[in-house]
C-alpha positions in Angstrom: 259.3 176.5 257.3 262.6 177.9 256.2 263.2 177.7 252.5 266.0 175.3 251.5 268.4 177.9 250.3 267.8 180.1 253.4 268.5 177.1 255.6 271.7 176.2 253.7 273.0 179.7 254.0 272.3 180.0 257.7 273.8 176.6 258.4 277.0 177.5 256.5 277.3 180.7 258.6 276.6 178.9 261.9 278.9 176.0 261.1 281.7 178.4 260.2 281.4 180.5 263.4 280.9 177.6 265.8 284.0 175.8 264.4 286.2 178.8 264.8 288.5 178.3 267.8 289.2 182.1 268.1 288.1 185.3 266.4 287.7 189.0 266.8 285.3 191.5 265.4 283.8 195.0 265.9 280.2 196.1 265.7 278.2 199.2 265.8 274.7 198.7 267.3 271.4 200.5 267.8 268.6 199.6 270.2 265.3 201.3 270.2 263.4 201.9 273.5 259.9 203.4 274.0 259.4 206.6 275.9 256.3 207.3 278.1 254.6 209.1 275.2 255.2 206.1 272.9 258.0 207.6 270.9 261.0 205.4 270.0 264.5 206.6 270.9 267.6 204.8 269.7 270.5 204.1 272.0 273.7 203.0 270.4 277.1 201.5 271.2 280.3 200.4 269.6 281.5 196.9 270.5 285.0 195.3 270.2 285.1 191.6 270.9 287.7 188.8 271.1 286.7 185.2 271.7 288.8 182.2 272.4 286.8 179.0 272.8 285.8 177.3 275.0 285.8 179.8 277.9 287.7 183.0 277.3 286.4 186.3 275.9 286.8 190.1 276.3 284.4 192.7 275.1 284.5 196.5 275.4 281.3 198.6 274.9 281.5 202.3 274.2 278.1 203.9 274.3 277.1 207.0 272.5 276.3 208.7 275.8 280.0 208.5 276.9 279.7 205.4 279.1 282.2 202.5 278.5 282.6 199.2 280.1 284.8 196.1 279.7 283.7 192.5 280.4 286.4 189.8 280.7 285.9 186.0 280.8 289.3 184.6 281.9 288.3 181.0 282.0 287.7 181.0 285.7 286.2 184.4 286.6 284.0 187.1 285.1 285.1 190.7 285.5 283.0 193.7 284.6 284.5 197.2 284.8 282.9 200.6 284.2 285.4 203.2 283.0 283.1 206.2 283.6 282.2 205.2 287.2 285.5 203.5 288.0 283.7 200.5 289.5 283.9 196.8 289.0 282.8 193.4 290.2 283.9 189.9 289.7 282.4 186.4 290.2 283.1 182.8 289.4 282.6 182.0 285.7 279.7 179.5 285.5 281.0 177.6 282.5 282.0 178.1 278.9 281.4 181.2 276.8 277.7 180.4 276.1 276.9 179.7 279.7 278.7 182.8 280.8 277.0 185.1 278.4 273.6 183.6 279.4 274.5 184.5 283.0 275.5 188.0 282.1 272.3 188.5 280.1 270.1 187.4 283.0 272.1 189.3 285.7 273.2 192.5 284.0 271.0 192.8 281.0 273.9 192.4 278.6 272.3 192.2 275.1 271.4 188.7 274.1 271.2 189.5 270.4 274.9 189.4 269.7 275.4 186.5 272.1 272.9 184.4 270.1 274.7 184.9 266.8 278.0 183.5 268.2 276.7 180.6 270.2 278.0 177.1 269.3 274.3 176.0 269.4 273.1 178.7 267.0 272.0 176.4 264.2 269.6 174.6 266.6 268.3 177.7 268.2 267.7 179.5 264.9 266.0 176.4 263.5 263.5 176.2 266.4 262.9 180.0 266.7 262.5 180.9 263.1 259.2 179.6 261.6 259.7 180.9 258.0 262.1 182.7 255.8 262.9 183.8 252.3 265.9 184.8 250.3 266.0 188.5 249.7 268.8 188.5 247.0 272.3 189.7 246.9 273.2 192.9 248.6 276.4 195.0 249.3 277.2 195.8 252.9 280.2 198.0 253.3 281.7 196.8 250.1 281.1 193.1 250.9 278.7 191.0 248.7 276.2 189.4 251.0 273.1 187.1 250.9 270.1 188.9 252.4 267.8 186.6 254.4 264.5 187.6 255.9 263.3 185.4 258.8 260.1 185.3 260.9 259.6 183.8 264.3 256.6 183.9 266.6 257.6 187.2 268.2 260.3 188.7 266.0 261.3 189.4 262.4 265.0 189.0 261.7 267.0 190.2 258.7 270.5 189.1 258.3 273.1 189.8 255.6 275.7 187.0 255.4 278.9 187.5 253.5 279.5 185.3 250.5 282.9 183.6 250.0 285.2 181.7 252.3 284.1 183.6 255.5 280.3 183.5 255.7 280.0 185.8 258.6 277.1 188.2 259.4 277.7 191.7 258.2 274.4 193.2 259.4 271.4 192.1 261.4 268.1 193.8 262.1 265.6 192.4 264.7 262.1 193.8 264.9 260.0 193.0 267.9 256.5 192.7 266.6 254.7 192.1 269.9 256.2 195.1 271.7 254.3 198.4 271.3 255.8 200.5 268.5 257.7 197.4 267.2 261.2 198.6 268.3 264.2 197.3 266.5 267.8 196.2 267.3 270.4 196.4 264.6 274.1 195.6 264.4 276.7 196.3 261.7 279.8 194.0 261.8 283.3 194.9 260.7 286.9 193.9 261.2 286.4 190.2 261.3 289.7 188.3 262.0 289.9 184.5 262.3 293.6 184.2 263.0 293.9 186.8 265.8 297.0 187.1 267.9 295.6 186.3 271.3 297.4 185.1 274.5 296.5 184.6 278.1 297.3 188.3 278.8 294.5 189.2 276.3 292.0 187.9 278.8 293.7 189.0 282.0 292.2 191.8 283.9 293.1 193.7 287.1 291.0 196.7 288.2 292.7 200.1 288.8 294.0 200.5 292.3 291.5 203.4 292.9 288.5 201.5 291.5 285.6 200.7 293.8 284.1 197.2 294.0 280.3 197.3 293.8 278.6 193.9 294.4 276.0 193.7 291.5 276.5 190.0 290.8 274.2 187.5 292.5 275.6 184.1 293.4 276.6 181.9 290.4 274.3 178.9 290.2 
């Protein structure tokens, strides 16, 4: 069972994010994968994201290996474009941001970890997934005073550092997968939060380059 202070801090964060009509942020992430000899290797990326509820979003991923891709939800369609390969695909958007990111996670393996932290249903999903938690004290993350929470679910351990003050946003998360060999981890460090961003319809408009090749990697939208 989550301790009362932990539950209150989580609820404050989730209520704040789910109520925000629009916001932007950046994040550096690392994701560990196991090799054939059991060694863990970290793959990393830099994300920039803009969200405008209920159904528009744009995210760019720049991986450490030089790959980059852009995903756009324009309210009616999903566009995914790979800069390195100059390929793209598009399909009908299945619903709001949550439904669309679920779809992308299932079809393209887009990381669910960040999606879950910006879901409008985050309070409910965290409450059911996390079985216990404790308050780890105050901690500074990139100069921001945060509350450090340590949560435990059936399969995962989650640490999250949530900023104190008027904008209780996550500044860092670490997820350890206890039931996977080697217990790999995912981490994300968040910066550049903005809750009054200058966004317009053109922010979420995408047209592939004329020389780009369409590759059909989307299955039919349910």
